N, C-alpha and C positions, 0 to 999 in steps of 0.2 A: 191307490195303486200299490200292489205288493211286488216289490223288486228284490225280495230276499234271495240269497243264493250266491252262486259263484260266477264271476265274469272274467273272461280272458282280456287282459289289456293287450290290444293288438299291436302288431309291428307294421311298419311301412317298408315293403321291399323296393329295392332300386335296381335299375340297370347299371351297366358299367359307367354310363355317362351321368349317373346320379339322378336321372329322371325316374319317376315312379313306374314300377313294373306292375301294370294292372293285371296281367295274367297271373303273376305270383300273388297278388291280393286275392284274386278269385280262388286260387288253389289253397292258400292259407286260411281264408275265411271258411271254405268248405271243410277243411280239415278240422279247424277249431269247433265248427258246428257239429262234427261227428263225435265229439267227445262228450263226457258226462257233466258238462257245465250248463248253467242256466242262460248264459248270454255272453255278449261281447261288450267291452268298454273300448270304444273306438276313438283314436285320435289324441291319446294322452301323451305323456312324456316318453313312454315306451315306443310310441309311434314316431318319435323324433319330430313331434309337432312343431316345436319352436325352431326347427331348421327348415321348415316348409313355408312357402308363401301362403297367403290366405286362400288364393285360388287352388293351390295344390291340396290344402287341407279340405276344402269343400269337395273337390273331386274324389279324394280318398274316402271321405265320409259317405258320399253318395254311392260310390262303387261297393263299399262294404255292405251297405244297406241292401243293395240290389242282389248281392251274392249270398247273403246270410239266409239260412233256412227260417221259415216262418214260425217255427216253434221256439226260436231263441229270442230273448229280450235284448234290446239294444240301447246302450247309453252313449251319447255323442259328447266327447270332451271338446268344448269350444272355448276354453279359457285362454286368456292372453293378458299381457300387461296393459293392453289398451282396451278400455270398455267399448270403444267404437268397433274395433276389430272383432271382439267377442260378439257384439250385437249383429254384425254382418254375418258371422259364422252361424249364429243362432237362427237368423232369418233364413239362411240358405237351406237349412234342413227342417224348417217349420212344417213343410208339407210331406216329409218323408216318414217312414215307419219307425223312426226312433221313439222309444218310450219315454225317454228323459234326456236332459242335457246335464253336463257337469262342467265345472270350471275351477281350476286351481286359483288360489288367492294370487292377486297380482304381485309380481316380484321385481326386484332391482330397485325401483323407486319407492321411497317411503310413502305409505298410504295410511291415512288415519282410519279409525274403525268406522266412523260415520260414512266416510267415502267408500269404504269396503262394502258396507251394507247397500249403499246406493248402487255400487257396481253390480252386485248380484240382482238387485231389484230391476235395474235397467235391462239386464240380459234376459231375465225371466219374462219381462214384458215383451221384449223383442221376439222371443221364441214362441211363447204361448205354451211351452212344455214345462213339466216339473223339473226342479233342479236338484242335483246331487252336489252339495258343497264338497270341495276337495281340499283337505287340510294336509299340507306336506311341508312342515316347518323346516326340515333339513335342507330342502332345495329352494323353497320359496323365500326363506329367510323371514317369514312372518310367524311369530310365536303367539298364537291365539290362546287366551285363557279359556278355561272351561266355561265360564260365564259368557264370554264372547261367542264361543261356538254355539252355546245354547241359544243365544240371541239370534244367531244366523239361522238356526234350525227352526226358529219360530217365525221367520219371515214367510209371508204368503207365497206359496208355490214351492217352497223347499220341502223335500220329502225324505232326504237321506244325506248321509255323510260318508265320504271316503276318508278314513283316518289312517294316513300313512305316517305313523309315528310309533316309536318304541315306548312311548309313555303309556303303559298299560293302566296305570292308576287313573290317568285322565280319561282313558277309554271307558273304564269301569264307571267312573262318575257320570259320564255322558249317557251311557246305556241305562244306568240306574235311575237317572233323573228324567230320561226320555224313553221309557220302555216301549212305546209304540213306534219309535223312529227306527228306520233301517240304518244301521251303522256297519260299514264294510271295513274289515281288516285290510290294510294296504301293504304291509310288509309280509311277504310270503313266508319268511323264515320264522315268524311267530304266529302263524295262523291258529295253531292249537291254543295258544295263550290268549289271542284276541277273541276267539270263540268262547273260551272259558269265562271271560269277563263280560260277555254279553253281545259281541258282534253277531249279526244275523247273516253274515256272508263274507265274501272276500273278493277283491279285485287284484289280479296279479299278473306280472309279466312272465314269470316262469311257468304259468299255466299253459303257455304255448307249447311246451315240450313235456309237461308232466301233469296234464289236466286230470287224468283219471285217478292218479295218486292223490291229488288235491281233493277230488270229489270223495274219495274213500276216507280221507281225514274228516271232511265235513260230515259224512254219514256216521262215522264212528263217534264223533262228538255229539251228534243228535241222539245216538243210542247210549250216551253216557259211558262209552268204552274209551276212557282216557288212555289206558295202557296201549290199546291198538292205535289210537290217534297219535300218541307220542312216538311209537315205533315208526309209523309212517312219516311223521314230521322229521325224524332223524334221517330217513332215507332221502326225503325231499331236500334236506339241508346239505347232504353230501353233494347233490347236484348244484344247489345254490352256491355253495362254497367255490366250486369250480367255475361257475358262471361269473361270479364276482371277480375272481382272480383274472379271468380273461377279458373282462368287460361284459356286462350283462347283455346289452343289445347286440353287439357283434357276435357274441358267443351263442346266443339264441338263434341268430340267423345262420351261423355255421352248422349247428346241429340240424336245423330244419332243412338246410341244403343237403347235408350228408344223408338225410333220410328221404330225400327226393320230394319233400313237401313244397319247397320253392327251388327255383333254378339258380338264383343269385343271392349271395350272402352279403352284398354290398351295403355299407352304411354311408351316410352323408357326412362329408367333412365338416368339422374337424374331428369327428369321432374316430377312435382308433380301430384298426383291423385286428383280427385275432393273431397272436404270435404263434409260431410253430410249436413252442412248448405247450401252449394252451390247447392247440389243436390235438396234440397227442393225448392230453388228459381228457378232452371232450370225446375223442374217439374211444377211449377206454370206458367212459360212462355208457356210450352207445352199445359197445360190445357186451357190457354187463347187463344190458337191458334196463338201466336206471333212467334213461330218457329216450 
């Protein structure tokens, strides 16, 4: 299965009472599918997955699959610190149109590498769908070596890696040693660099508001136009700098609300809301047409 390309890491919209706003899921899904991306990465950390109950995660995954256009590929993030919860999530979407599942490495509790491999094998078996391993050392607190990542990539059913790490040397090693494997760049601010060292696509949260610019970066790199890609990356990073300053998830929702893509910019506690100072800066980006 070829899952190369760009995937929007989706958000979960909420009402004022913090319940999921399914009308906004529909609107946002349709908006993201109208952009020049290849698919959606649903239910990851950008979607506030770990602030949702298992039932809510299942509902959001199924709703997005229902509303997504048929020409877009779908990856369902079903990762959790509990193998049992991940298995339940995996089974819940086994009969849906998701092309693959994905799971971040379990966090908080120390897990040995043999147990980590078993964790992935159990989830793959529960789902019956191919797996995209999600390596996010900064948040998961699990620092996998290149050899360990390669061992995970060689597990039956694993077809790709989401590498959310600034360690470009490790990414180059992975892509060099596994040239047929799809590796996604996970940090939007270094997409050009990730593609330069062999990534075959990207998965990103800021694609929600600048997907077409991201797609132009990808196209420029495919055409070996590094100068154009770098210029576009700089523009993307102006947006990213402001999002980071205000909090990425609440800032993304603020912009989407300001552009009438969603009706509510609510996040689930304890995430912060956007400050008035950040609102001003985000409004300026919108006015300049940067997002």
